N, C-alpha and C positions, 0 to 999 in steps of 0.2 A: 501492500500500498503505500509507503514512505518511497520507494523507487519509481512508482508510478507519478505520485503527486511531485517528484524533482523531473518527472520528466516532461508532465506538464509545465512546469515553470518554466525550461528549458526552450519548449516551442512558444509558448506565449514573449518569452522574452527575443523569439528572434521572429516573429512576424507583427507583433507589436511595434506601435508606432511614437513620435512624438508626436508635440501640438503644433509642432511641421511639416508631420506628413497627414492633419490633420482639415480635412476642408469643408467642411461644416465649420460656419460663423460661429454659431453658439456653443457645441464643443470647442471649438477655437481657444473661444473668449475664455467657455470654465476651465479648459487646461490651462492659460498663460496666466488667469487671477485668481485662478481657483488653486488646482491641485501642484501647480509644480511654483507658489508662491510660498517658498522655504524663509520666508523672514522669520523672525524671534516676534514674536506676542506676549504681551506684558501677562497675559492670561496662562502662560505654559507655565510659568515656574512656578508655581504654588501647586501647582498639580501634578509636575516632575516630582518636585521635592516631595510630593507622596510616595508615587510611586516608589522612591530609592525606598522609604522607610518603610512602606511592604515586602519589596525585596527584602529586606533584613527583620521580619516580622516573623519571628521561630514559635506562637503561639499556633496550635493544629486542632483541625474544625473536621466534625462528618459532615463529608459531602453530600448532599441530596441530589443526584443525575438523572433529571428526567427524562433527558436527552438522548441522542446519537453517543454520547460516552467523549472519553478522549483517546488520543492515540498514546499520550505519552504517560497518564498516571493513570492504572486503574480501579487503586485503593482506595478506599470510601474514605480514610482519614488523610488529611494533608493537613503538611503548615501549608499557614499562607502566604510565607512566603514560597514554596512552590508554586501555588496559584496563581501569584503574581510572576511569576519566571513565565509560565508557560501557558496560562490562559489568557493575560490581559492583552492589552493590543498592542503593538506596539507603540513608542511616541512618533514617529513620522504615519502610521496607520490614524491612529486616538486623532492628533493633529488637523492629518487631510477631517477626519468625522467634524471637525472641529471649525473648520473653513468650510465645508459643504452646505452644514446647517446654518452659519452665519452667511451665506451667499446668501438664501431661501427666506423669501418672504411668510416666515410661519408665525402663525398662533403658537401653535402647539405642536411639540413632538414627542413619539413615543420611542422606546427603545424594547426591545424584545431581545433581554438577556442581562443582567445589571453587571454579574461577575460582582466584582470588590469595587465597580462606583465609579473606576478609574474616568470610564469612556462619556461615563451620565455625565461626570463632572464639566468637562469639554464640551456639552452639550449645553450642559445650565448654562457655562460661562460665553459660550455663542451666541445663545440667545435668552438672557436677562430676563426680559419682560417677556416673554411666553414661560408656556407651561410643559415643564417635561415627565411627563408620567413613565418610569421604568418598571418592568415585570422583570421579576427571580422567581427559578423554581426552587432554589433552594435557600433555606430560613440560615442556616447558619451562617452562610454566605451573602445572605441579605441583612443580617446584622453587621456583621463589618461593613457592608457597604453604605450602612445606616451612621456607624460611626465616621465614619468618612467623609460625608456628606455633611454633618456635623463644624466636624476640625475646619472643611474648607469654607464653611455660613453657608452652604448651597438652601435658598427659601422658597424656592420655583419649582422644588422637583417632589414628586410624587413617587413612594414605592409601594408597587403590590407584590405578592408573593404566592406564590401558587401555582397551578398547573397553569403554563402557556396555553392550551387547546378551551381555556376556560375565561380567563381574564384580558386574552388580548380580545374575543370577540364583545364581548362584554366592553371593551372602550372602544373598539369601533360604533356599538350601537349608543353608546352616549354623545359620541364628538359629531357637531355638524357637518365636518369634514376631517380629511386627513392631510396633511402638509408638509411630513417627513415622518418619514418611519423609516428607523435600523432594528433591522430583524437578524439579529445573532440569537436562533431559538436553535429549537432540535434539528439540526444537521440531514433532514433525512428528505429523500425527492417527495414524499406524500404530505408530511409536515408543512416544509416550504411551501408548496403549491396550494396548501389550505391557507397559507397564511396570506400568502399575493390574492387567491379568492375571495376571504374573506376581507380587504382592503378595497378591494376594486369597487364597490358601490360607495362609497364614500372620495374616491380620486379626486383631483381636477386636472387640468392644466396644468399648475404650475405645484405639482407636488413632485415630490422626489422620495422613490424607496431605495431603499443600499440591504442589501442582501449580503451576509458575510461567506467568508470559505465555500464560495462557489467553485471553485476547483477540489473540497476537500476530499468527494467519493464520486464514482460513477454516476450515485444518484444525485447531488447537488450540482453535478455536470448537464444531468436529463434534465432537473426542474430549470437552473437557468436557459436552456435552449426552449423549454419551453414557456417559459416567459417571457422573452426576446420575440416568439412568434405570435404573440398574444396580441389582438388586432389593436386593442388600446394604447400600444405599447407602440410609440411613436421614435423614442434614442434610448440606446445602452452603452455604457460604456463600462468595458471588462478592463479594470483593474486587478485583475489576477487575484489578490486578499478580498476585492471587494467588487458589487456589482450595482453600477447607477442605473435609475428604473424613469425613464420622463414620460411623459403624459403629454406634450405639446401638439394643440389642434395646430391644423394646416401644414405640419413640417412631416416631409418626406422620411418616410420611414426607413435608419441608418443606423448600423451596430457598428460601435470602434471597439476598440483594441490600443490602450495606452498602458507604455513603460510607466511603473510606479515602482 
């Protein structure tokens, strides 16, 4: 499985383009101003200081995994430092998600898969005047995330704990519309397509869906291909680690692979 993942990554690097190989004005602007904006941001400092602290946290917790599991550590009892090392998004990816959120005209954001709350903190800082709903399946992990939110003084985050299959449909039903949804949930084909289909009725032309780990397994690759081919989807951007899905009306359907 790891060898297949590495082969997929090499193939992606060989076939993906930079911003200069992108002929869509929308995607070129997105790449130039958001994806490849590697300038330092003030908001990054405290969150990365928290990450450093978590990487040295030797407390152990019992992990409840309701999803497809982990390639790296299938033990139920894990140190927080292990979770921080293996499960948190890297600084470059978490900061990319920050920039994507900041670029959206979003009044509310949903995250499926809180983990220790580092990416949630980036979403909160990206849109301090918007409401961030984050959903986590593991109570012990959620407890650490809640502590981290308090430490960072985040006041626009609502954390819900429970099964994604129950809580996500409830959240969607309560929402007037979905502006920004980051899906880092159960990494199976069926679950991923369920999340996508549940979101569809509340999406609009300025919505952004982000799917994590689109090359994680053959099932995830199948789900990504199905999402790309959906008639409501007009633009997708494959960054290997994550996939961006847009629903811009009047835009020709195009799929892009960009190096990141």
